[in-house]
N, C-alpha and C positions, 0 to 999 in steps of 0.2 A: 672623633678625637680633635681637640684644638691643636692647631699648628702655629707656632710662633717663629717668625723670621726676624733676625736682628741684622741691621746694617747701618752704616753712616748715613746713607741717603737712598731713598727709593723715589719719593715724590719731591719735586722742587717746592719752593716756598709758595707757589701758586696753588698747591695742594691738588694739582691735576696732572701736570706734565711729569713723565718719568725722567728722573735724573740718575745720578750715581754711576755714569759711564756704562761699561760693559756689564758690570755686576748688577746694576739696576735693570738693564735689559733682561738679564738672566732671571732675576726675581720676577719680572713681568711674565716670563714663560712658566716659572715654577708655581706661581700662585694658582692659576687655573688648573694646572695639573693636579695639585694637592686637593683642590675643591672637587675635581672630578672623581677623586678617590674617597670623597665623603668627609673631608676635613674642613673645619672652619678656620680660615687663615687670617692671622693678624700680623702685620709688619710693624715692628718698632724701629724708629729711626731718629737720628738727630734732626733738629729743626731750629730755625731762628725764633719761632714762636710755638706755643703749644697748640695742637690741633688733633682732632679725630675726624676722619673722613672715610668715604668709600671710594675705592678705585675698582670699578666694576663690582665684583662680589667680595672683594677683599677689604677688610678694615685696616686702615693705616693710621698709626698713632705717632704724631710728631712730638718729640720731647726736647725742650730747649736746653740741651746739654751736649757739648762737643768735647772730644779729647783735646788735651792741651796741658800746659804747665799745671801741675797739681791734679790733673784729671787724666791719668793714663787710660788707654783703651779699655783695659780690663775693668777698671773702676766704672767707666761709663756703661759697659755691657752689663755688669752686675746690677747696676741701677735699673737698667731696662728690664732685667730678669725679675728684680724685686717688684716692679710695677706689674709685670705680666703675672707673677705669682699670686697677686691679690685678686686677679680675675679668675684664675683657675690654677690649682696646684701644679707646679711644673712636673712633678713626678708622673702626672697623668697626661702630659702634653708632649707632642712632637716639637722639639726645638731645633731650628736650623740656623747655624751661624754662617751667614752668606759669604764671609771671608775669614780665613784663619787669623788674620791680624785684628779682627774684631770679634774675638771669642774669649771665653774664660773657662778655666778648668772646672769641671762639674762631674757629678756622678749620675746624671739622668740617663738611664739606659736607652731613652728615646731621642737623645740629642745627636746631631750630625754636624760636623765641621767641614766646610768646603774650602779647599786650598785653591787659590786663584793666581798662581804664578810665583816664581822665584825672582825677587827684584833686587837682590844685593850683588848682582854681577855687573853693575854699572861702574863707570869711572868713579873713583873715590870722591872726587870733588862734587859729583852729583849726589852722592849718598850723605855727605856730611860737610858742613862748612868749618868744622873745627880743625885748625891747622895741625894740631898734634897728631891727627890721623892721616895727614898728607905726607908723612914720612914713610919709609919702607917698613919699619917695625910697627909704627902706628897703624898703618893700613892693614897689616897682617892681623893685628889684635882686633881691629874693628870688624874685619870680615869674619874672623873666628866667632866673635860675639854675635854677629848677624846669623851665622849658621846655627849656633846654639838656640837663639831666639826662634829661628824657623822651626827647629825640631819641637821646642816647647809649645809653640802656638798650634802646630798641626796636631799635637797629641793631647789637646784639651778635651777631646771626646773619644769614646771607645769606637764610635762609628765615624769614618772619615772618607771624604770624596775628594779626589784630586782630578783636575780637569786637563792636565797635560803630562806627558811622559817625561819631559825635561825635568820637572820637579820630582816625579816618582822615582826616576833612576838616581837622582841626587840623594833622595831620602833612603833608598835601598843601599847606597854606598856607605851609609852610617849604620843602618839597622839590619841589613841582610834581607832575605826573603821570608823568614819566619817572624812575621810582625805580630806585635801585641795589638789586640783589637781587630777591627775589620776595616779594610781599605779597599775602595772601589775606584776604578778609573772610568770616568765618563766625560769625554771631551765636549767642549761647547759646540752648539749646533749652528748650522747655516740655515738661512731662510729657504723654504721649499718653493722653488720657482723653476719654470721651464727655460730651455735654452733661448737666448735672445738672438733670433735669426738675423736681425738687422746688422749684427756685427759683420756678417758676411758681405754686406753691400757697401760698407764704408770705403770710399775711394782712397787709394794710397797717397794721393796728393793733398788730401784734406789735412788741415792743421791738427796735430795731436792735442788732445785734451787730457790733462793730468789732474787727479784728485788726491788730496791728503785728507782723510777723514779720521780725526783723532781727538782725544782730549788734548788740549793745547797746553802742554807743560814741558819743561826742559827734558825730563827723563823720557818723554815720548819722542824726543828728537826734533822738536819744533825749531830750535835755533840752528841746529846743524842743517836741517833741510832748507831753512830759509836762505842760508848762504849758498847751498847747492842750487836752488831754484834761480837765484839771482845770476849765478854763473851760467846756468843752462839757458836762460833767456838771452844772454849775450851770444851764445853759440847758435841757438835755434830761436830767433826772434819771433817766429810764427806760432810758437806753442802758446796755449792758453792753460791757466792753472786755477784750480779751486782749492782753497783751504777751508775745511768745514769742521767746526767744533767749538767748544767752550773751554775755558780754563784760565789759569793765571798768566799764560803767555799771549792771550788774545790781544790785549792792548799793545804789547811789544810788537807783535806781528803787524798790526794795523799801522803802527808808526814806521816800521821797517819797509813796508810796501806802499806807503801812502801816495807816492807819485808813480806807481806802477799800475797802469790800466789793464794789463794782461793778467793780473792776479786778483781773484775775487775771494774775499774772506766772508764766510757765511755760516749759518747753522741750520740744521734740519732735525726733525723728530726721527727717532729710530725707525718708525714704520715707513718712512720715506726713503730709507737707505738704498733699496734696490732701484727705485726710480731715478734717484740722483746719480748713482754709480753708472747706470746705463747711458747717461749723458756724457760719460767720459771713457777714454780709451785705456788709460793706464792708471793704476792705483799704487800709491807708495805708502809703505808703513815703516817709518824710519826709527823705530824704537832704540833707545840706548840702554835699556835695562830689560831683564827677562819678562816676556809676556807669558800668559797662560795660552790656551788655545784661542788665538786672537780673533775676536769677532770682526774687527775691521778687515782682516784678511779674508775671512769666510764670506762676509757680505760682498766684498769686491769680486771674489771668485764666483759666487752665485750669480752676480750680475753680468758675468762674462768679461770682466776687465782683464787686461794683462797685469799681473801683480808682481811687484818687487818689494821685498822686505829685508831688513837686516836680520842676520842669523842669530837672533836673541830668543831664548826661551822656547815656548811651544810653537813658534812659527816654523821651526825646523821639522815639525811633524805634520804641518799643513802643506808646505811647499817643498817639493822635490826639485832641487835646483836644475833648471834647464828643461824640466818636463812640464810642469804646470805653473811655472813662474820662475823668478830669479831671486837668489839670496846673495847678500854681500856683507862684508865686514862693516861695523857701524862707525865709519869715519867718512869725512867729507869726500875725499878723493875716490874711494871705492863706491860710494853711493852715486856720485856723478857719473863715474865710468859705467856702472851697471844701468843707470837710468838711460844713458845714451844708447846702450845696447838695445834696450826696449824700444826706444824711439825709432831706431834704425832697422827693426825687424822687417823681414820680407812679409808680404801680405799672407803668404801661405803659412809661414811659421807663426805669425801673430794669431791667425785663426785657429791653428792647431793647438797652441798653448792656451788660448782662451777657452776652447772647448774642453780641453783636459782639466783646466781649473774648475770650470763649471761642473763637470762630471765628478771630480773629486769632492766638491762641496756637497753634492746631492747624494752621493753613495757613501763615502767614508764619514761624513759629518751631517747626515740627515737629521732633521729635527725629530722624525719618527723614531730613529734609533735612540736619540737622547731621551725622549719621553719614555720609551720602553725600559731603558736602563734605570731611570729614576723610579719608575713604578716598581720595578723589581727590588731596588734598594729599599724603598719605603716599606714594601711588603715584608722583606726579610728582617728589617729592624724591628717592626712591630710584632711580627709573628714569633720571632725567636725570643724576644723579651717576655711575651705573654706566656710562652711555653715554660720559660725558666721561672 
């Protein structure tokens, strides 16, 4: 059976490198899994120029059309489906919408919509620039509309996968437990790696190395954490910091830290994440809006970092505050206060927390569990529809 995956971006414009943030990384895991089940996989994505190429064994089709004014997400996705349908009738294909916000209502019994986090819990000024919504009544109306849109987008398919309990519990607060259609919970996976024993030999007097590995965008907390880091360096001048990622705030961050030699702004490929994280002691994930099961958190845990994150979205199912990391409120003062707690941990407590984080990533979020759950989901979707 052909399997079609739709998303904004999988490959970058060089037609080789995986982009698309965490969802792009998850697509790179899902493609070989589907191929291992005997499916021929094609990814349809937005691109600056038309292309068709191979990424390993997967066909990737770049289509020069992006959502925007006059082109809502649904219109773009349907255009992709129309192109895919010319290759093979969609009624005979497995369709996977890699994000609910990039999906469209359909009747294909073999279609699956993946929900990747609830993002309308951020400060209203991050969600919309329209002043009318910056009033008390305006904000209530805006958030209510976001929730209705969240329900509509998740319910575009009969088969749905949610990757974090934060969203699932919100959804059940509207729909109860007797849901229409099929809903599975399958949290995002951590890389499968062993414990990094060199963590236990780091001297307590060595300067702490902090990494923020994120998509560099305001909603991911880049501007808030920049202010926190500047203040932290005044308090603890020996600390060294790496900011790794791409996004609209990259230029802003480079300008903000242009005279600061203790801050390195860089980028790495997703396959280098563990190696890079192992060069750092503390990982910070300062999101200002709901995450799904955050890959940045899981990669840092797997690498044995001490992890601190804001208590937004699915991160609260990854980090148990004080056990395998620290959580805090998403504001400057609390982030700085919590970060200083991590910097000042005793060596015994640091190693205990790092080992617990690594074990959590390998047991609760193992990629083997993620693969087994996806195999069971695909099998159930195809088998039940063939029977019917």
